[in-house]
N, C-alpha and C positions, 0 to 999 in steps of 0.2 A: 315149820312156820310158813304160812302162805300169804301173809299180809305184806304186799310189796312196799308200802310206805315205811312200815316198821323195819323191814329188812334193810332198806337203803339207809335208814337213819342209824341203825346199829353198825352197819359196815363203815359208814363215814366216821364214826366215833371210835373205830378200832376194836369193836366187839364182834367182829366176824368170826372169831375163833370159837365162840360159844354156840354158833349156829351149825358148826360141822357135826355130822352124825357119827361117822365111823372113825376109829383110831387112825386108819390109813390116811383119811382126809386131813386130820389134824396134824399128822406127822409131815405130810407133804406141804401143808401151809406153813408150818414152823421152819422147814428147810428153806423154802423160798424167801421168807421174810428175814431170815438170819444172815443172808449173804451180805457182804460189805457193800455199802452204797457207793456207787462211783459218782464223784463230783468233778466237774470241770472247773479248773481254776479260772477265775475271772479277774480282770483288772480291778484294782482297788476302787476306782471311781464307779465302775459298773456294779461291783459287789455291794457298795454302799447304796446305790440306787435301787438294786434288785431287792435288798433287804428291807427297804422302807415299806411300811404298811400300805396296802392298796388304797388308792384314793388320796395319798399324801405325797408331797414332793420332798426330796432330801433337803436338809438345811443348807442354805447358800453360804459360800465362803465369804463373799463380799456383802457388807451391810451398809446401807445408806444412812448416814446420821441425820437426825431430825434437828433442824435449826430453829431457835426461838426468834422472836422479833428483833432482839438485840444482836443477832448474828452469831451467837455462841451455840455450839453444838450441845444438845441435851440427849438424855437417854443413855443407853449402854454404849461402851466404847467399841468401835468396829474391830472385828477379829483380825489378828495379825496374819498377814499373808506374805509370800515371798517377795511381793512387789510393794509392800507398805513400809519398807525400811527407809530410814532417813539417809541423806547423802553421806553423813558421817559413818553410819554403819556400813554403807557400801564401800567407802574408801578403805575402811579397816579390813573388810573381807577381801577386797582387791589386793591389798598389801600382803595379806597372808597367802593368797594364791600366787603372788609374784614376789617371793622374797628377794630375788636377785635384783629386780627392778626397784623395789622400795628401799633397798640398802644403798643405792647409789646416791652420792651427794655431789653438789656442784663444786667445781674446782675453785677453792678460795685461797690458794697458795699466793704468797706475796708476789712471786714472779709473774703470776697471771694477772695481777691487778695493775691498771694504769688509769686511775680515775681522773687524772689531770687532762687526759686527752691531748697530750703533747708528745712529741718524739722524745722518748726516754732511752738513754743508754745505761745499762746496768753498771754498777760500780766496778765489777771485775773487768769490764771492757774499756774503762776510762784510759785515755792516753796519759803519758807521763806529765804533760803540761797541766792537765786537769787535776791529777793527784798532787801536784805542787800547790795548786790553789787550795785543795782540800787541807793540806798541812798548814798553809799560811792563814787560812780563815778558821782553823781549829774546829773543823766540822766533826761530827760524831765518828767514832771508829767503825761502827756498823749500823746498818739500817734497823731502826727499832721495829718491833712487832706491832705496836700500837702507835697512835698519833703521839708525837712528842710535845713537850711543853714550850718548845722554842717559837719565837716570833722572828720571821725573816724580814729584813729591810734591804731595799735596793734603790739605787738612783744612778743617773748618768753622771759619771765623774768619780764614782766610788773606786774604780780601778786605780785612779791616780792617788787617791787617799790611802790605798792599801799597798800598792806595788811600786811606788816611786818615792823619791825624796822631795817631791813638790806637792805635798798635801795642802788642802785648803783649810786654813785655820778657822774660818767662819763656819764651814761645814762641820768640822770636828767639834767646835764649841756647841753648835746646835745639837749634835748627836749626844754630847755629854749632858746637855740640858734635858733632852727627852728622857734619857735613861734615869736621871735623877728624879724627874717629875713623876714618872710611872712607878718607880721604886719596886720593880719586880725582882725576884731572886736572881742571884748571880748566875750567869749562863743562859738566861732566858733569851737574850737578844743575839741574833746572828746577822752580821752585815755581809751579804752575799753579792758579789759583783756579777753582772751578766756580760761584761766586756773585759778584755785583757789589753795590756799595753805591749806593743811589739818592740823589737830591739831598736827600731828607728824612733820610738817614742810616740807613735800614733796609737790611737784606740780602735779596737775592732771587736765586733760581737764574737763571743767564744762559741764556736761550733766545731763539730767533728764530723767528717765524712766517713761513713761506715756502710759498705754495701752500696745500695742505691739511694740512701737517705742521709740527710743532714740532721745531726742531733745537737740540741742546745745544751750547753753546759749548765746553764741556770736551771732549766726545768729538770734536768737529770739530777742536779744537786737537791732541788726541792723535793723530788720524789725520794731521794736517799735520806734527807733529814726528816721528812714527814711532819712539817710544822702545822700548827693550828691556824696561824695568821701570817699573811704576807702584806707588808706595807710598801706601796710603790709611790715614789715621788716623781712627778712631772709627766707631761703628755708624751714626750719623746720616749721615755722608758716604757710607758703603757703600749705605745705603738710597736716598739722594737721587741717587746715580749709577746706580741700577737694577742694581747688582751683586747676585749671589746672597748669601744670608746667610753671612757669614764670621766666624769667631772670631779673636781676636787671635793673631798669629804663624801664621796659616794662609795657605797659598799657593793661588792659583787661576790657571789658564791661560786667558787670554782672547786667543786667537791673534790677532796675533803678540806680544801683550804678556803678560808674567808679572806678576800682581797679588799684592802682599804686603799682608795686612791687619794693622793694629796697633790698639791700644786708643786711647782719646781722648788727644790730644796733651798735654793738661794733666796727665794722670795721670803721664806720664813726666817732666814738668817739676816736679812736686811730690813724687814718690815715688822715692827713691834706689834702692830695691831693684828696682822695676819698670823704672827707667831702665837699670839694669845688665842686666836680662834682655833688654830691647829692643835695647841696643847689641850684645850677644852674638849675638842673632838676626840683626841686620843684617850684622854682620861675617861670620857664617858663610854666609849665603845670597847676599850681594851680592859677595863677593870674586871669584867667577867672572866678574863683569862688569867687573872693574878693568882 
């Protein structure tokens, strides 16, 4: 066959074999075309691009969503990519890749907590004088794991009402009136002094020197009791307990304790009108703790 156009056309379509004349030529053609084709491995991205039909580009990984006038995306959802995960997905993946780091938890042990931000001496380190007050005031035997149901009361002069044979009858009558008016379950109220009486009969703030710091008995006991509420009578007591300046019937949150400030206790014992105001204040604010 001597038609060049037809010869080229048959060769391009794989029909060159029928154009061979002798058996030797056909045998040689078969041997050459039966050899395994050597291919060079290409990266996946290049292989995808090289396999695309000529004149067309491979499909893109990222797609730009089409937005309508209302701002909502319309059309098909963009293809998922390694960078299109939400922060939640990333955090889960990060936790799986770092199991040791994700298993760590903050130290929430009771010994590591001091939410009162006051110098606290743990119970096992209390001096014998403090432990005597613990027994006299009938404080809990051990520190509760959760907040207790107790309400702590304190005022200047409470040390004389508890530790001497010269208590104030008016103060004691007022305390009895408060307890009866509130009608809380037995054991709710704890009267905790922040002062002690010396052998000479004088009053002094109960502190303990340990190391290079002075520790307050009162705040150490409050941390040990873990009450919900602290009621403080009088500006002197507020100042000596290092509380912020509070006006009578003012509330202050000293996490996790809610502090209620009142006027001097003797004012309520001697003034009927002030006594009525104080009782209404306590009933209104403390009824949620009943």
